One Martini backbone bead per residue (centre of mass of N, CA, C, O) as a GRO file, in nm:
protein
  393
    1UNK     BB    1   6.724  11.070  11.048
    2UNK     BB    2   7.010  11.090  11.169
    3UNK     BB    3   7.309  11.127  11.019
    4UNK     BB    4   7.458  10.886  11.152
    5UNK     BB    5   7.231  10.677  11.116
    6UNK     BB    6   7.220  10.700  10.808
    7UNK     BB    7   7.515  10.617  10.756
    8UNK     BB    8   7.497  10.346  10.895
    9UNK     BB    9   7.281  10.221  10.715
   10UNK     BB   10   7.429  10.250  10.446
   11UNK     BB   11   7.693  10.098  10.521
   12UNK     BB   12   7.573   9.830  10.599
   13UNK     BB   13   7.457   9.769  10.317
   14UNK     BB   14   7.721   9.801  10.156
   15UNK     BB   15   7.917   9.603  10.313
   16UNK     BB   16   7.757   9.344  10.261
   17UNK     BB   17   7.816   9.349   9.957
   18UNK     BB   18   8.127   9.349   9.973
   19UNK     BB   19   8.172   9.103  10.202
   20UNK     BB   20   8.038   8.897  10.058
   21UNK     BB   21   8.093   8.557  10.021
   22UNK     BB   22   8.177   8.346   9.803
   23UNK     BB   23   8.115   7.990   9.702
   24UNK     BB   24   8.350   7.941   9.551
   25UNK     BB   25   8.669   7.828   9.502
   26UNK     BB   26   8.786   8.157   9.514
   27UNK     BB   27   8.771   8.344   9.746
   28UNK     BB   28   8.905   8.622   9.876
   29UNK     BB   29   8.805   8.499  10.157
   30UNK     BB   30   8.708   8.336  10.441
   31UNK     BB   31   8.718   8.615  10.612
   32UNK     BB   32   8.566   8.912  10.790
   33UNK     BB   33   8.641   9.229  10.951
   34UNK     BB   34   8.441   9.527  11.020
   35UNK     BB   35   8.539   9.872  11.092
   36UNK     BB   36   8.351  10.182  11.144
   37UNK     BB   37   8.385  10.551  11.168
   38UNK     BB   38   8.279  10.871  11.331
   39UNK     BB   39   8.468  10.946  11.545
   40UNK     BB   40   8.275  10.809  11.814
   41UNK     BB   41   8.115  10.667  11.589
   42UNK     BB   42   7.960  10.371  11.502
   43UNK     BB   43   7.877  10.220  11.194
   44UNK     BB   44   8.054   9.944  11.201
   45UNK     BB   45   8.054   9.592  11.346
   46UNK     BB   46   8.154   9.317  11.156
   47UNK     BB   47   8.098   8.972  11.033
   48UNK     BB   48   8.241   8.725  10.800
   49UNK     BB   49   8.267   8.403  10.810
   50UNK     BB   50   8.604   8.249  10.847
   51UNK     BB   51   8.881   8.184  11.052
   52UNK     BB   52   8.827   7.867  11.011
   53UNK     BB   53   8.834   7.607  10.732
   54UNK     BB   54   9.124   7.487  10.675
   55UNK     BB   55   9.377   7.229  10.670
   56UNK     BB   56   9.457   7.273  10.358
   57UNK     BB   57   9.642   7.251  10.049
   58UNK     BB   58   9.570   7.139   9.711
   59UNK     BB   59   9.767   7.137   9.434
   60UNK     BB   60   9.626   6.937   9.237
   61UNK     BB   61   9.329   7.101   9.266
   62UNK     BB   62   9.337   7.397   9.370
   63UNK     BB   63   9.242   7.346   9.683
   64UNK     BB   64   9.086   7.339   9.968
   65UNK     BB   65   9.096   7.160  10.274
   66UNK     BB   66   8.838   7.083  10.456
   67UNK     BB   67   8.703   7.087  10.737
   68UNK     BB   68   8.496   6.994  10.941
   69UNK     BB   69   8.225   7.179  11.001
   70UNK     BB   70   8.250   7.175  11.324
   71UNK     BB   71   8.557   7.324  11.288
   72UNK     BB   72   8.456   7.580  11.218
   73UNK     BB   73   8.543   7.933  11.254
   74UNK     BB   74   8.404   8.218  11.327
   75UNK     BB   75   8.374   8.528  11.284
   76UNK     BB   76   8.440   8.815  11.512
   77UNK     BB   77   8.316   9.090  11.661
   78UNK     BB   78   8.327   9.297  11.925
   79UNK     BB   79   8.001   9.315  11.976
   80UNK     BB   80   7.986   8.977  11.961
   81UNK     BB   81   8.081   8.888  12.229
   82UNK     BB   82   7.931   8.591  12.326
   83UNK     BB   83   7.638   8.669  12.124
   84UNK     BB   84   7.677   8.721  11.798
   85UNK     BB   85   7.513   8.961  11.705
   86UNK     BB   86   7.608   9.092  11.378
   87UNK     BB   87   7.704   8.842  11.278
   88UNK     BB   88   7.742   8.663  10.962
   89UNK     BB   89   7.627   8.373  10.985
   90UNK     BB   90   7.578   8.102  10.768
   91UNK     BB   91   7.432   7.961  11.022
   92UNK     BB   92   7.245   7.870  11.291
   93UNK     BB   93   7.448   7.689  11.441
   94UNK     BB   94   7.674   7.897  11.463
   95UNK     BB   95   7.514   8.104  11.623
   96UNK     BB   96   7.438   7.926  11.866
   97UNK     BB   97   7.726   7.876  11.954
   98UNK     BB   98   7.800   8.176  12.007
   99UNK     BB   99   7.579   8.236  12.217
  100UNK     BB  100   7.688   8.016  12.425
  101UNK     BB  101   7.959   8.171  12.403
  102UNK     BB  102   8.122   8.355  12.681
  103UNK     BB  103   8.455   8.371  12.596
  104UNK     BB  104   8.461   8.437  12.313
  105UNK     BB  105   8.607   8.671  12.109
  106UNK     BB  106   8.739   8.859  11.902
  107UNK     BB  107   8.921   8.849  11.625
  108UNK     BB  108   9.251   8.752  11.556
  109UNK     BB  109   9.521   8.907  11.370
  110UNK     BB  110   9.754   8.908  11.129
  111UNK     BB  111   9.888   9.219  11.029
  112UNK     BB  112  10.157   9.248  10.922
  113UNK     BB  113  10.222   9.562  10.782
  114UNK     BB  114  10.073   9.714  11.015
  115UNK     BB  115  10.322   9.716  11.198
  116UNK     BB  116  10.456   9.975  11.081
  117UNK     BB  117  10.273  10.177  11.235
  118UNK     BB  118  10.387  10.112  11.517
  119UNK     BB  119  10.682  10.176  11.458
  120UNK     BB  120  10.623  10.468  11.391
  121UNK     BB  121  10.506  10.560  11.661
  122UNK     BB  122  10.758  10.493  11.820
  123UNK     BB  123  10.944  10.689  11.670
  124UNK     BB  124  10.783  10.946  11.747
  125UNK     BB  125  10.823  10.912  12.050
  126UNK     BB  126  11.129  10.930  12.043
  127UNK     BB  127  11.133  11.217  11.926
  128UNK     BB  128  10.978  11.356  12.158
  129UNK     BB  129  11.209  11.257  12.375
  130UNK     BB  130  11.499  11.291  12.218
  131UNK     BB  131  11.623  11.008  12.104
  132UNK     BB  132  11.555  11.112  11.812
  133UNK     BB  133  11.628  11.208  11.473
  134UNK     BB  134  11.475  11.215  11.175
  135UNK     BB  135  11.757  11.346  11.037
  136UNK     BB  136  11.916  11.129  11.133
  137UNK     BB  137  12.143  10.885  11.140
  138UNK     BB  138  12.156  10.555  11.176
  139UNK     BB  139  12.457  10.547  11.284
  140UNK     BB  140  12.396  10.706  11.554
  141UNK     BB  141  12.236  10.433  11.673
  142UNK     BB  142  12.353  10.196  11.450
  143UNK     BB  143  12.676  10.141  11.362
  144UNK     BB  144  12.666   9.834  11.258
  145UNK     BB  145  12.532   9.967  11.003
  146UNK     BB  146  12.748  10.009  10.756
  147UNK     BB  147  12.588  10.078  10.500
  148UNK     BB  148  12.422  10.311  10.619
  149UNK     BB  149  12.670  10.476  10.691
  150UNK     BB  150  12.806  10.504  10.413
  151UNK     BB  151  12.511  10.627  10.285
  152UNK     BB  152  12.355  10.815  10.487
  153UNK     BB  153  12.111  10.709  10.629
  154UNK     BB  154  11.794  10.802  10.739
  155UNK     BB  155  11.515  10.794  10.923
  156UNK     BB  156  11.325  10.928  10.719
  157UNK     BB  157  11.395  10.733  10.483
  158UNK     BB  158  11.264  10.491  10.615
  159UNK     BB  159  10.968  10.617  10.649
  160UNK     BB  160  10.963  10.693  10.314
  161UNK     BB  161  11.111  10.488  10.126
  162UNK     BB  162  11.423  10.645  10.050
  163UNK     BB  163  11.692  10.456  10.089
  164UNK     BB  164  11.730  10.217   9.848
  165UNK     BB  165  11.629   9.959   9.941
  166UNK     BB  166  11.529   9.666   9.928
  167UNK     BB  167  11.236   9.508   9.987
  168UNK     BB  168  11.406   9.232  10.039
  169UNK     BB  169  11.527   8.944  10.227
  170UNK     BB  170  11.648   8.601  10.277
  171UNK     BB  171  11.678   8.548  10.601
  172UNK     BB  172  11.557   8.250  10.626
  173UNK     BB  173  11.832   8.117  10.490
  174UNK     BB  174  11.973   8.168  10.750
  175UNK     BB  175  12.191   8.079  11.013
  176UNK     BB  176  12.090   8.249  11.245
  177UNK     BB  177  12.072   8.558  11.384
  178UNK     BB  178  12.354   8.677  11.314
  179UNK     BB  179  12.347   8.625  11.007
  180UNK     BB  180  12.100   8.798  10.951
  181UNK     BB  181  12.214   9.065  11.063
  182UNK     BB  182  12.466   9.079  10.887
  183UNK     BB  183  12.317   9.114  10.620
  184UNK     BB  184  12.162   9.370  10.699
  185UNK     BB  185  12.411   9.553  10.769
  186UNK     BB  186  12.549   9.512  10.462
  187UNK     BB  187  12.315   9.638  10.303
  188UNK     BB  188  12.290   9.816  10.024
  189UNK     BB  189  12.191  10.046   9.830
  190UNK     BB  190  12.066  10.082   9.482
  191UNK     BB  191  12.006  10.377   9.555
  192UNK     BB  192  12.011  10.689   9.629
  193UNK     BB  193  11.943  10.842   9.895
  194UNK     BB  194  11.648  11.047   9.836
  195UNK     BB  195  11.562  10.984   9.511
  196UNK     BB  196  11.360  10.736   9.580
  197UNK     BB  197  11.071  10.529   9.586
  198UNK     BB  198  11.080  10.213   9.788
  199UNK     BB  199  10.934   9.960   9.909
  200UNK     BB  200  11.048   9.836  10.245
  201UNK     BB  201  11.119   9.618  10.500
  202UNK     BB  202  11.409   9.711  10.578
  203UNK     BB  203  11.343   9.985  10.698
  204UNK     BB  204  11.196   9.848  10.960
  205UNK     BB  205  11.441   9.689  11.061
  206UNK     BB  206  11.618   9.937  11.111
  207UNK     BB  207  11.419  10.098  11.286
  208UNK     BB  208  11.412   9.900  11.515
  209UNK     BB  209  11.712   9.942  11.599
  210UNK     BB  210  11.696  10.240  11.656
  211UNK     BB  211  11.477  10.239  11.886
  212UNK     BB  212  11.611  10.034  12.071
  213UNK     BB  213  11.873  10.194  12.121
  214UNK     BB  214  11.750  10.469  12.208
  215UNK     BB  215  11.545  10.340  12.440
  216UNK     BB  216  11.639  10.051  12.569
  217UNK     BB  217  11.416   9.875  12.411
  218UNK     BB  218  11.219   9.657  12.288
  219UNK     BB  219  10.966   9.660  12.066
  220UNK     BB  220  10.744   9.518  12.231
  221UNK     BB  221  10.767   9.720  12.471
  222UNK     BB  222  10.716   9.981  12.317
  223UNK     BB  223  10.434   9.912  12.220
  224UNK     BB  224  10.317   9.876  12.498
  225UNK     BB  225  10.406  10.151  12.640
  226UNK     BB  226  10.320  10.361  12.388
  227UNK     BB  227  10.026  10.217  12.303
  228UNK     BB  228   9.850   9.979  12.425
  229UNK     BB  229   9.829  10.073  12.719
  230UNK     BB  230   9.717  10.368  12.688
  231UNK     BB  231   9.465  10.248  12.495
  232UNK     BB  232   9.363   9.953  12.574
  233UNK     BB  233   9.513   9.718  12.395
  234UNK     BB  234   9.452   9.384  12.484
  235UNK     BB  235   9.477   9.248  12.161
  236UNK     BB  236   9.794   9.348  12.134
  237UNK     BB  237  10.069   9.152  11.992
  238UNK     BB  238  10.334   8.973  12.012
  239UNK     BB  239  10.332   8.659  12.050
  240UNK     BB  240  10.085   8.495  12.116
  241UNK     BB  241   9.920   8.321  12.328
  242UNK     BB  242   9.765   8.019  12.360
  243UNK     BB  243   9.496   8.140  12.481
  244UNK     BB  244   9.426   8.283  12.189
  245UNK     BB  245   9.375   8.068  11.967
  246UNK     BB  246   9.053   8.060  11.940
  247UNK     BB  247   9.070   8.373  11.812
  248UNK     BB  248   9.250   8.295  11.570
  249UNK     BB  249   9.330   8.340  11.254
  250UNK     BB  250   9.402   8.179  10.987
  251UNK     BB  251   9.621   8.124  10.727
  252UNK     BB  252   9.870   7.933  10.595
  253UNK     BB  253   9.980   7.681  10.381
  254UNK     BB  254  10.317   7.675  10.422
  255UNK     BB  255  10.460   7.612  10.100
  256UNK     BB  256  10.634   7.485   9.868
  257UNK     BB  257  10.638   7.716   9.601
  258UNK     BB  258  10.444   7.956   9.713
  259UNK     BB  259  10.647   7.964   9.932
  260UNK     BB  260  10.950   7.995  10.150
  261UNK     BB  261  10.829   7.778  10.347
  262UNK     BB  262  10.788   7.476  10.559
  263UNK     BB  263  10.494   7.497  10.795
  264UNK     BB  264  10.213   7.495  10.727
  265UNK     BB  265   9.948   7.553  10.906
  266UNK     BB  266   9.862   7.876  11.027
  267UNK     BB  267   9.823   7.958  11.390
  268UNK     BB  268   9.954   8.204  11.605
  269UNK     BB  269  10.173   8.260  11.387
  270UNK     BB  270  10.376   8.410  11.193
  271UNK     BB  271  10.378   8.447  10.847
  272UNK     BB  272  10.627   8.590  10.804
  273UNK     BB  273  10.935   8.469  10.733
  274UNK     BB  274  11.125   8.683  10.859
  275UNK     BB  275  10.982   8.718  11.130
  276UNK     BB  276  11.018   8.426  11.208
  277UNK     BB  277  11.335   8.420  11.192
  278UNK     BB  278  11.335   8.674  11.417
  279UNK     BB  279  11.106   8.567  11.649
  280UNK     BB  280  10.829   8.762  11.588
  281UNK     BB  281  10.999   9.041  11.613
  282UNK     BB  282  10.918   9.310  11.390
  283UNK     BB  283  10.903   9.611  11.213
  284UNK     BB  284  10.716   9.482  10.959
  285UNK     BB  285  10.622   9.224  11.139
  286UNK     BB  286  10.396   9.034  11.399
  287UNK     BB  287  10.139   9.152  11.469
  288UNK     BB  288   9.848   9.127  11.678
  289UNK     BB  289   9.486   9.184  11.622
  290UNK     BB  290   9.195   9.391  11.632
  291UNK     BB  291   8.943   9.590  11.536
  292UNK     BB  292   8.886   9.718  11.813
  293UNK     BB  293   9.177   9.810  11.868
  294UNK     BB  294   9.222   9.979  11.606
  295UNK     BB  295   9.004  10.185  11.675
  296UNK     BB  296   9.163  10.322  11.904
  297UNK     BB  297   9.389  10.430  11.724
  298UNK     BB  298   9.221  10.593  11.525
  299UNK     BB  299   9.092  10.785  11.734
  300UNK     BB  300   9.353  10.908  11.838
  301UNK     BB  301   9.446  11.031  11.565
  302UNK     BB  302   9.184  11.195  11.511
  303UNK     BB  303   9.234  11.346  11.807
  304UNK     BB  304   9.572  11.414  11.777
  305UNK     BB  305   9.702  11.150  11.982
  306UNK     BB  306   9.600  11.126  12.247
  307UNK     BB  307   9.816  10.950  12.466
  308UNK     BB  308  10.057  10.910  12.240
  309UNK     BB  309  10.053  11.189  12.074
  310UNK     BB  310  10.125  11.464  11.912
  311UNK     BB  311   9.989  11.658  11.672
  312UNK     BB  312  10.257  11.703  11.507
  313UNK     BB  313  10.310  11.399  11.464
  314UNK     BB  314  10.052  11.331  11.314
  315UNK     BB  315  10.099  11.520  11.079
  316UNK     BB  316  10.357  11.386  10.973
  317UNK     BB  317  10.233  11.102  10.918
  318UNK     BB  318   9.949  11.201  10.747
  319UNK     BB  319  10.119  11.379  10.562
  320UNK     BB  320  10.234  11.442  10.280
  321UNK     BB  321  10.404  11.152  10.224
  322UNK     BB  322  10.451  11.027  10.484
  323UNK     BB  323  10.499  10.832  10.790
  324UNK     BB  324  10.449  10.499  10.717
  325UNK     BB  325  10.220  10.616  10.567
  326UNK     BB  326   9.973  10.610  10.330
  327UNK     BB  327   9.868  10.849  10.074
  328UNK     BB  328   9.627  10.854   9.865
  329UNK     BB  329   9.513  10.529   9.789
  330UNK     BB  330   9.279  10.398   9.579
  331UNK     BB  331   9.354  10.088   9.560
  332UNK     BB  332   9.246  10.073   9.890
  333UNK     BB  333   9.048  10.342   9.948
  334UNK     BB  334   8.917  10.467   9.725
  335UNK     BB  335   8.705  10.747   9.787
  336UNK     BB  336   8.881  10.841  10.033
  337UNK     BB  337   9.064  10.940   9.842
  338UNK     BB  338   9.204  11.300   9.804
  339UNK     BB  339   9.210  11.439  10.130
  340UNK     BB  340   9.436  11.271  10.315
  341UNK     BB  341   9.436  10.982  10.334
  342UNK     BB  342   9.545  10.722  10.569
  343UNK     BB  343   9.752  10.411  10.544
  344UNK     BB  344   9.731  10.040  10.518
  345UNK     BB  345   9.867   9.720  10.441
  346UNK     BB  346   9.839   9.352  10.440
  347UNK     BB  347   9.919   9.040  10.320
  348UNK     BB  348   9.684   8.877  10.483
  349UNK     BB  349   9.427   9.118  10.459
  350UNK     BB  350   9.494   9.399  10.569
  351UNK     BB  351   9.339   9.722  10.682
  352UNK     BB  352   9.386  10.094  10.702
  353UNK     BB  353   9.183  10.400  10.746
  354UNK     BB  354   9.239  10.761  10.763
  355UNK     BB  355   8.996  11.045  10.761
  356UNK     BB  356   9.014  11.376  10.840
  357UNK     BB  357   8.799  11.512  10.655
  358UNK     BB  358   8.562  11.304  10.803
  359UNK     BB  359   8.641  11.160  11.073
  360UNK     BB  360   8.736  10.871  10.963
  361UNK     BB  361   8.722  10.501  10.963
  362UNK     BB  362   8.890  10.187  10.837
  363UNK     BB  363   8.857   9.838  10.918
  364UNK     BB  364   9.011   9.555  10.740
  365UNK     BB  365   8.991   9.204  10.824
  366UNK     BB  366   9.160   8.937  10.658
  367UNK     BB  367   9.208   8.586  10.522
  368UNK     BB  368   9.348   8.565  10.211
  369UNK     BB  369   9.566   8.311  10.281
  370UNK     BB  370   9.314   8.120  10.321
  371UNK     BB  371   9.513   7.859  10.242
  372UNK     BB  372   9.647   8.059  10.013
  373UNK     BB  373   9.821   8.244   9.822
  374UNK     BB  374   9.761   8.525   9.609
  375UNK     BB  375   9.715   8.751   9.408
  376UNK     BB  376   9.674   9.063   9.447
  377UNK     BB  377   9.352   9.207   9.591
  378UNK     BB  378   9.200   9.539   9.651
  379UNK     BB  379   8.901   9.579   9.567
  380UNK     BB  380   8.746   9.537   9.838
  381UNK     BB  381   8.881   9.765   9.988
  382UNK     BB  382   8.798   9.993   9.795
  383UNK     BB  383   8.492   9.940   9.819
  384UNK     BB  384   8.477  10.009  10.120
  385UNK     BB  385   8.578  10.299  10.094
  386UNK     BB  386   8.351  10.391   9.906
  387UNK     BB  387   8.116  10.323  10.091
  388UNK     BB  388   8.195  10.522  10.314
  389UNK     BB  389   8.206  10.782  10.149
  390UNK     BB  390   7.902  10.765  10.059
  391UNK     BB  391   7.771  10.748  10.337
  392UNK     BB  392   7.890  11.035  10.424
  393UNK     BB  393   7.775  11.200  10.163
   0.00000   0.00000   0.00000
């Protein structure tokens, strides 16, 4: 068996063990789509479980309230579009329905913090065009951010999470867009910029304003013009249209006290409360996409960046300590970590890893917050990374 085919066979067997969903009360997720490859070769592109399974969450019983079985929507992977393909449907009826359905395509996910990777690529494109300087101060591009100006926060510090800003602010509690922005503009760092690393959504909300001011276009247009259109990512955007709804995985029955807002079961609208409060387009969260589309981005970066970035920009992003990307993090990369693997996770259950040492990538998209959020558990993500590393080894 050729090396790629052998690795494909090994990874298919391994990933089915990792992603097989338990039938207990609290499975890791309702469903998952996995895509992995080496160079231009696809090792696996498959789906397990359900994009929509629950109508609500019942706090009294601590269980999801299931929809009638005929209303469950299966996860679908890119190669399964309209024909069932390799998707692991739990029963024959679900597979037969998918085979008859010639219009429904691969499942669209709320990417949550994977959005930060797109904001990063936009920032690097701005730097390539000479619109921003990575070591320039935020105040040079967005002077209304008075706290950032006072403390001399730089663009690079936003990208490396060394600005000293808090992880997040309850912007959703403020009335109106201007009040939310006013709080963000006035928020000072709690440690001296450049002295310590602390992951923060606020970094990418500030970065959003920097690139929008520098490029003269809103973030959603920048993502479209600089990334999704050149790469042909036709299923990636902020604020997906209603026509996409049948393809979109549900997220959370978002209600207090486990959530921060009372919005009910969410599907097709951004899960993150601050991104929702800011209109659905935010530097830290808000993008929707598919595993097939994210594969296109991974391949571009593994190939050095064209047509999106120059190779030197890719090196800056993916080399430790990383710009926007996390580097060598075994807690979600498993055994892919250790030789310069770069990637990110998202609160809704999403993750992406690019390993230039093996020319491989792993995209794992799950709806772990359906029907409600639980304490973070990245063990399945790490297990998938380990499975890929061993299959390639």
